[in-house]
Structures are given as C-alpha cells and as structure tokens.
C-alpha positions as CSV (number, residue, x, y, z in Angstrom):
1,M,-3.5,28.3,-14.8
2,T,-4.9,24.7,-14.2
3,D,-2.8,23.8,-11.0
4,T,-3.4,19.8,-11.2
5,I,-4.2,17.6,-14.0
6,A,-5.1,14.4,-13.3
7,I,-5.9,11.6,-15.6
8,L,-7.9,8.7,-13.7
9,T,-9.2,5.0,-14.5
10,G,-11.7,2.6,-13.4
11,A,-13.5,5.7,-12.4
12,S,-17.2,4.9,-12.6
13,R,-17.1,2.4,-9.1
14,G,-15.2,1.7,-6.3
15,I,-12.5,3.3,-5.4
16,G,-12.2,4.8,-8.3
17,A,-15.5,6.6,-7.9
18,A,-14.1,8.0,-4.8
19,L,-10.8,9.1,-5.7
20,A,-13.0,10.8,-8.6
21,R,-14.8,12.9,-5.8
22,G,-11.3,14.1,-4.3
23,L,-9.5,14.8,-6.9
24,A,-12.8,17.2,-8.6
25,R,-11.6,20.7,-6.6
26,P,-10.9,24.0,-7.9
27,G,-8.1,24.0,-9.6
28,T,-7.8,20.4,-11.4
29,R,-9.0,19.6,-14.8
30,L,-9.7,15.4,-14.5
31,I,-10.0,13.0,-17.4
32,T,-11.6,10.4,-16.1
33,L,-11.9,6.9,-18.4
34,A,-14.2,4.7,-17.8
35,R,-16.8,2.1,-19.6
36,R,-19.3,4.5,-18.7
37,A,-20.0,8.0,-18.3
38,D,-21.1,9.4,-14.2
39,P,-24.1,12.1,-14.4
40,E,-23.3,12.3,-10.4
41,L,-19.7,12.9,-10.9
42,A,-20.3,15.5,-13.7
43,A,-22.9,17.6,-10.5
44,H,-20.7,17.1,-8.4
45,A,-17.5,18.6,-10.4
46,R,-19.5,21.3,-11.2
47,A,-20.3,22.0,-8.0
48,Q,-17.6,22.2,-6.5
49,G,-15.7,24.2,-9.7
50,A,-13.4,21.7,-11.0
51,E,-12.9,20.9,-14.7
52,L,-13.8,16.7,-15.6
53,E,-13.7,15.5,-18.9
54,Q,-15.5,12.2,-19.0
55,V,-13.6,9.4,-21.8
56,Q,-16.3,6.4,-22.6
57,V,-13.8,3.7,-23.2
58,D,-13.8,-0.5,-22.5
59,L,-9.8,-0.8,-21.9
60,V,-9.7,-4.2,-22.3
61,D,-9.8,-3.5,-25.6
62,L,-6.4,-2.5,-26.3
63,G,-7.1,-0.5,-29.4
64,A,-9.4,1.8,-28.2
65,A,-6.9,2.4,-25.3
66,A,-4.4,3.0,-27.0
67,Q,-6.8,5.9,-29.2
68,A,-7.8,7.1,-26.1
69,A,-4.1,7.3,-24.6
70,E,-3.1,9.2,-27.4
71,R,-6.1,11.6,-28.1
72,I,-6.0,12.7,-23.9
73,A,-1.8,12.9,-24.1
74,A,-2.0,14.9,-27.3
75,S,-4.4,17.9,-25.4
76,L,-2.8,17.9,-22.5
77,P,-2.1,21.4,-21.0
78,R,1.9,22.4,-20.9
79,D,1.6,24.8,-18.0
80,A,-0.2,22.9,-14.8
81,G,2.0,22.6,-12.2
82,R,1.0,18.9,-11.5
83,Y,0.5,16.2,-14.1
84,L,-1.2,12.5,-12.1
85,L,-2.2,8.9,-14.1
86,I,-3.6,6.9,-11.8
87,N,-4.2,3.4,-13.0
88,N,-6.8,2.3,-11.3
89,A,-9.2,0.0,-13.5
90,G,-8.8,-4.0,-12.5
91,T,-10.4,-7.0,-12.2
92,V,-10.3,-10.2,-10.2
93,Q,-11.5,-12.5,-13.0
94,P,-11.0,-15.6,-13.9
95,V,-11.2,-16.9,-10.4
96,A,-10.3,-20.6,-10.3
97,A,-7.8,-23.1,-9.4
98,A,-4.4,-23.1,-12.1
99,A,-5.7,-26.5,-13.6
100,E,-9.1,-24.9,-14.4
101,L,-8.1,-21.5,-16.0
102,V,-8.9,-22.6,-19.5
103,D,-11.3,-19.8,-20.0
104,G,-8.2,-18.2,-22.7
105,P,-10.7,-15.0,-23.5
106,G,-11.1,-14.1,-19.9
107,I,-7.4,-14.2,-19.2
108,A,-6.4,-12.2,-22.1
109,A,-9.1,-10.0,-20.8
110,A,-7.5,-9.8,-17.4
111,F,-4.0,-8.7,-18.9
112,N,-5.3,-6.3,-21.1
113,L,-7.5,-4.3,-18.6
114,N,-4.6,-4.9,-15.6
115,I,-1.3,-4.2,-17.4
116,S,-1.5,-3.7,-21.0
117,A,-3.7,-0.9,-20.9
118,V,-1.8,0.5,-18.0
119,M,1.1,0.0,-20.2
120,L,-0.2,2.1,-23.0
121,L,-1.5,4.8,-21.0
122,T,1.3,5.2,-18.9
123,A,3.6,5.3,-21.9
124,R,1.5,8.1,-23.9
125,F,1.6,10.2,-20.6
126,V,5.7,10.2,-19.8
127,A,5.8,11.0,-23.2
128,A,3.8,14.3,-23.3
129,V,5.0,15.3,-20.3
130,H,8.8,14.5,-19.9
131,D,10.0,17.9,-20.5
132,L,7.9,19.4,-18.6
133,Q,9.0,21.2,-15.7
134,A,5.9,20.1,-13.3
135,D,5.7,17.7,-10.7
136,R,4.5,14.4,-12.7
137,R,3.1,11.2,-10.9
138,V,2.2,7.6,-11.8
139,L,0.4,6.5,-8.9
140,N,-0.5,2.1,-10.4
141,I,-3.3,0.6,-7.5
142,S,-2.0,-3.1,-7.2
143,S,-2.4,-5.3,-4.3
144,G,-1.1,-7.2,-2.0
145,A,-2.4,-10.2,-4.2
146,G,0.9,-9.4,-6.5
147,R,2.8,-9.9,-3.3
148,N,1.7,-13.0,-1.8
149,P,0.0,-16.1,-4.1
150,N,-3.6,-17.1,-3.3
151,A,-5.0,-20.0,-4.5
152,G,-7.2,-19.5,-7.8
153,W,-6.3,-16.4,-7.9
154,G,-3.9,-17.2,-10.5
155,V,-4.6,-14.5,-13.0
156,Y,-5.5,-11.5,-10.3
157,C,-2.0,-12.7,-8.6
158,A,0.2,-12.8,-12.3
159,T,-1.4,-9.3,-13.9
160,K,-0.4,-7.2,-10.3
161,A,3.1,-8.8,-9.9
162,A,3.4,-8.1,-13.5
163,L,2.1,-4.1,-12.4
164,D,4.8,-4.3,-9.5
165,M,7.2,-5.2,-11.7
166,Y,6.6,-3.1,-14.7
167,T,6.4,0.2,-11.6
168,R,10.2,-1.2,-10.8
169,V,11.1,-0.5,-14.3
170,L,9.5,3.1,-14.7
171,K,10.9,4.0,-11.6
172,Q,14.7,2.7,-13.1
173,E,13.9,4.8,-16.6
174,Q,12.6,7.6,-15.4
175,G,15.7,7.8,-12.7
176,S,15.4,11.4,-9.8
177,G,14.7,14.5,-12.5
178,G,11.9,12.3,-14.3
179,V,8.1,10.5,-13.4
180,R,8.2,9.5,-10.2
181,A,6.0,6.2,-9.7
182,V,4.2,3.7,-7.4
183,A,2.5,1.1,-6.6
184,L,0.6,0.6,-4.3
185,A,-1.5,-1.5,-2.7
186,P,-4.6,0.0,-1.1
187,G,-5.8,-3.1,1.7
188,I,-9.3,-5.0,2.1
189,V,-11.8,-2.4,0.6
190,D,-15.5,-3.1,0.2
191,T,-15.8,-2.8,-3.1
192,D,-17.9,-4.4,-6.1
193,M,-14.6,-6.5,-6.4
194,Q,-15.1,-7.9,-3.2
195,Q,-18.7,-9.0,-4.3
196,A,-18.1,-10.6,-7.3
197,I,-15.2,-12.6,-4.9
198,R,-17.4,-13.6,-2.3
199,A,-19.6,-15.1,-5.1
200,S,-16.7,-17.3,-6.0
201,D,-17.2,-20.8,-6.4
202,P,-15.4,-22.1,-3.3
203,A,-14.0,-25.1,-5.3
204,S,-12.0,-22.6,-7.1
205,F,-11.1,-20.4,-3.9
206,P,-10.4,-21.7,-1.0
207,A,-9.9,-18.3,0.7
208,L,-13.4,-17.7,0.1
209,A,-14.5,-18.1,3.7
210,K,-11.6,-15.3,5.0
211,F,-12.8,-12.9,2.4
212,Q,-17.0,-13.4,3.8
213,E,-15.6,-12.9,7.6
214,F,-13.7,-10.0,6.1
215,H,-17.3,-8.5,5.1
216,A,-19.3,-10.2,8.0
217,T,-17.7,-8.6,10.8
218,G,-16.6,-5.3,9.2
219,K,-12.6,-5.2,8.1
220,L,-13.4,-3.9,4.8
221,A,-12.4,-0.1,4.2
222,A,-15.0,2.3,3.1
223,P,-14.3,3.4,-0.5
224,A,-14.1,7.2,0.5
225,A,-11.8,6.3,3.5
226,V,-9.6,4.7,1.8
227,A,-9.5,7.1,-1.5
228,A,-8.5,10.4,0.8
229,R,-5.5,8.5,2.2
230,I,-4.4,7.4,-1.2
231,L,-4.9,11.3,-1.8
232,A,-2.8,12.3,1.1
233,Y,-0.4,9.6,-0.1
234,L,-0.4,11.1,-3.4
235,D,0.3,14.6,-2.0
236,R,3.4,13.1,-0.4
237,D,7.4,14.8,-0.6
238,D,9.0,11.4,-0.6
239,F,6.1,10.3,-3.1
240,G,7.9,7.8,-5.4
241,T,11.1,6.9,-2.8
242,T,9.6,3.5,-2.4
243,E,8.1,2.3,-5.6
244,I,6.3,-1.1,-3.9
245,D,4.3,0.3,-1.4
246,D,0.9,-0.4,0.5
247,I,-1.4,2.5,2.2
248,R,-1.7,0.1,5.4
249,N,1.7,1.5,5.9
250,Y,0.5,4.9,6.7
251,D,-2.0,4.0,9.1
C-alpha cells in the first residue's frame, strides 16, 4: 500500500523543484506536472525508493491541463492513506502599470496558469477522492501579493487574490469532513521568479529597488529551506483550520 499520493505542479524549478525532492521518499507516489521532465529528480526518486511519474504539460494550455488532470485523477490508486494536491506553478508576468496592461495573450496566459489550471486540477482531484476514507489535502501556493497591492503587479496580484478566494470557496464547499484546503504564501524566496522581478522595468514596477535590495542583502530565503517548512506545514494536524495563511507565521 502506498502511504501518500502527491500531485505537484511547477516541479521543475524553484520551490517546486525543492518540494519534489522533499516529497520523493519511500511510501510516496509523486506525480509532477511541468513543461519538461527532470532527470535529476528521477535519479533522486530512485535513490530514495519513491515512485515518480513526470507529466510533461504546459498548464497555460487549458485543454492540455484538463486532459492531464482527467488522466491523473482516473489513475489514482484508491488505497493510499493520504492524498495531496500542491498547486505551485505560477508566473509574475506580465509586469506593467494598469494603464499599460495591453498584452491580452500575456494576461490570459497568467490567469490560465495562476488560477484556471488550478481550478481544473482541483476539480478532478476533489471528485476522485471525495468518497475515500483518507486524509485529503489541497495546498495552493499563493502570495502576499494577493493580499497587498503592488504597483505594476496588477495581473499577479489579481490572480493570487483570485486563488485565495477560490480556496475559501473550496473550503466552504467541502465542510468539516471533506478535502482540507489552504492558500499559503511562501514568503520571498530566491527563485527564477525573483530574477524575473529584478529584471523588470523600473518604470513599470516602482518597487524594483526594494526587491533588488532583498537580493543584495541576503534576505531571500533558499528554496530548499522554504520547501522543508511547507512540507512540515502540510503535515500539521490543524492543516486547513486557517485557509489563508503565510509560512512566515510559523518561524
């Protein structure tokens, strides 16, 4: 019997890559969704005695996302003790002032990845596990940007705010006996997304200097350290009690 089934999006970089390595352990079947396979993760999983399935999919393509979600849900074993869905994939682009947000395809791609694909995956997951006598948890990696406005981040803030509200709706629908759900802000982490932020046009992103200072002064947390804290959070008995949370509340 498999102890844990874990489904993780955005597993090829940053927090997602670190989460994947932390989840790859004996007794766990890990299913990752990313645009490319990670041979180093495959080697790590083999060394740890973990089952690993890497699904190559671009979650911006909602048709492909829906197909992947349906296939994964249909093939889930029914006898695991715990089922996890971690919606981690996301993008900060496009970065622009509200008056300059005219990149329709870029805006649509951000909403597809940051919220629409989450809804599709979560719908299939919840339906697949709703009648199981098992621990069932959904963790949506959100951001403080969804709770506090940042000039230039109209799209990112809006999608993360939508993710928070979606998580609240999911919790309300599931009630006390259903799937437990949390939208968790991970803090400021030294990832490729931070590199993209630091490459922003200061005219479009007035807070650029602050984020450059975070990097220059070593205030960015390491992905592996944050992932370890997130995985410990996932194991908490009170997971889901607070559906809008921040990992920095648990320092």
